[in-house]
N, C-alpha and C positions, 0 to 999 in steps of 0.2 A: 504494500500500500504506500502511496506517495504522501509526503509530508512537507508542508510549507513551514518556514520559521520566520518570524518577524522580530525585529529589535528596534525599539525607540531610542533615538540618540540625540544628544546635544553635547558637544565637546567631550566625547566619550572615548578618547584615544587610550586612556589609562588601562582599561581591561578589554577593549573591543577585540584586539588581535587574539588574545587567549580564548575569548568566548567563541570567536569564529572558527578557530582551530579545533574546538570541541564539536560544535554543532554541524560543521561541514561533513562530519562522519555520518550523519543521519538525514541531512536536508536534501530534498530534491530542488528546492529553491529557497533563497534567503532574501527577505525584504528588509532593508534598512530604511526606516522612516525618520528623517532628521528634521530638527526644528531650528536650524540656524547655527550649525557648528562653525567655529572659526579656527579649530585646531586641525589635526591630521585625520579626523574621523573618516572623511570621504576617501582619502587616499588609502587608508587601511582596507576599506571595502573593495577597492579596485583590484586588490591582490587575489580576490576569490571570484572565479567565473560564475559561481552560483548566485552571487550577490547582485541585487538591483537596488540602486540608491535613489531615494525619493526625498523631496523636501515638502514640508507642509508647515505653515505658520501655526504655532501652538496656541490653542485656546483653553483646552482642558484635557485631562487624561481620558475621559470617556470618549470624546470625539476622536482623539488621536488613535486610540485603540480600534474603534470601529472603522476608521479610514484604513488603518493598516490591514485589518481583516479583509476589507473590500479589495485590496491589492493582491491578495493571495490566491493562487490558481487552484489549490487543492482544498478539499473539504476539511481534512485534519490539519490543525495549525498548532505549533508549539511557539511560545513566546517567552523571552526572558528580557529582563531589564539590562541595560548596558553596564551594570555593576554586579550582575549575578552570574557567577561562574559555575556551570554544571560540572560535577565530577564524572570520572569515567564509568562508574557504576550506574549512574543515571543515564548516560549516553547508551550504555549497553542494554539497559532495560527498555529503552525506547526502540533501539535497533531490533530487539526481539519482538516487540509489538508490531513493528513494520513487517516482519517476516510472517507472523502468524495471524495478524489482523487485530484491529482495535475493537475491544469488547464494549467499551463505555463511550458516552458522549463527551465526558470530561475526565481529566486526570489531575490529581493533586501531586505536588512535589514537596518533599521535606526541605525547608529553607532555614539555614543557620545564618545568624546576623553577626557581622564583624563591624563594630561601631567605634570610631575614634581609636582604631587599632586593637580593640578588645572584643572577644566573643562574649555576648551579653545575654542575660536572661529575659530582658524585656526592653522595649522602646515604644513609647506611646504611638499608635494604639495597638501594639502587637506584643503578645507573649511569645517568646522564642524558645525552641524553633517553632515556626508556624508552617502551615501546609496550604499555600495558595494554589489555585488552579492555574496551570501553565501549559495545558494541552487540551484542545477542544475541537469538537466537530461544528463547523460554522453553520451547518444546515439547521442546527437546533440551538446553539449557544451563542450569545452575543453580550455586549455591554449596554444594550439599549435601555435597560431598566436600572443601570448603575448610577451611583453618585458620581460627581465630577472629579473627586479625589478619593484615594483609598478605594479605588474602583474594583468591583467584583463582577464576574460574568454570571448569567443566569439562563435558564431554559433547558438545562440538561435533564435527561430522564434517568440516567444512572451515572455513577461516578466511581472511579478507581483511584488507587494510589500507587505511584511508581517507586521502585527502589532507587537508592542513591540520594545525593544532596545537591541543592543549589547553595553556593556560598555567596552570601550577599555582603559585599564590602562597600560600606557607605559612610558618609560623614567623616572624612579623614581629619578635619580640623574643626575647632570650635567655630571659626568664622563660616565654614561651609555649613555647619549644623544650623546656625541662626539665619544664614541666607536662605536655606531651604525652608526654615520655619516661616519666614516672611512670604516665600513663594507659595507654600502649601496653604497658609491661612488666607491668602487672597482668594484662592479657589474655593476653600471651604466656606468662606463667607458668602460667596455667590451661591453655593449649594443651600445654605440656610435661607437666603432670600428666595431662591427658586422653589423651595418647599414651603414657603410662607410660614416659617416657624416664628412663634412669638418669643421675643428675647426678654428675659426677666432679670431681676436683681440676682436671683440664684445662679443664673447662667454666667453672669459677669463676675460675681464675687465668690460664691460658695463652690461652684462646680470646679474651677481651677484648683482650689485647695484639695478637694476630694480626689481629683485626678492625681495630684502629687502624692497624696497618702496611698492611694491604690497602687500606683506603679513603683513607688519607693519601698513601701512596707509590705503590702499584701502580695504583690508580684515579685518580691524579693530583689528589687533593684539595688538595695543596700549591699547585697552580696557582690555587686560588681564594682565596689569601691567608689573612687571619685568619678568614674565614668557613669556609674549608676546614679549618683547624685545629680550630675549634670543632665542626665536623660530624664530624671524626675522633674527637674526644673523646665526642661524642654516640653514635657507634657503640660505642666502648669501654664507656661507662656503660650503654648499652642492653643489651648482651649480659651484662655483669656483673650488672645489676639483675634481669633476667628469670630467671637461674639462681639467684640468691640468694633471690628471692621464691618460686620453685618449690620450692627446698629447704625454705624455711620452711613452705610449705603441706604438704609431705610430713611434716615433723615434727609439725605440728598434727593431721594425720590418723592419725599413728601408724605410718606406713610408712617 
């Protein structure tokens, strides 16, 4: 059975070559959908004849993923982020599926998180390792009903889980962590407005504190040392910022 693979990129040269060297073992085509790279991302993709490079102006993750799916020629599609490295066991398990046939509409993959150089137990809003869907049948599964950020596909009739790991290397510096926080909360605020959610004092004041306590204490972020403390504050600031931004958007629109 044939398999398409897509990767969303922007200034993704750090891990892209390593990712492509892995997925080229199982891909019948590779779609790289870029959103304005200024580094060597495009040049790396040119080294692989299976790769086709596209550009699309980024608006949100939901639309970017749906557009990438529309570019794929095959029904079954695997996708990884440009900082998610599949190990060989995962590649081998997908190779076996291709030989004997896909049984399910969607497949989860075990994902380990390396944040600020450390393997962590949690990072808002994820307890790690997590198991995101990273392989789907586009005839049934899409992101149409997904949120704009922290997006998840839906529509599958059955789901399986693959052997092996995705190693997610993200947020290499504190500056990158908070730049991403600003980026994500801009999109999350749009989601709050889109869903017409009422923003209360509890959202702005109490919920950020509860998030800090949950991720630092109950999800054992404290066991990750100073990185765990920083990530608990990341959760606190994330929740506070997205509701503050959403409230600002409501005021701007007169609601």
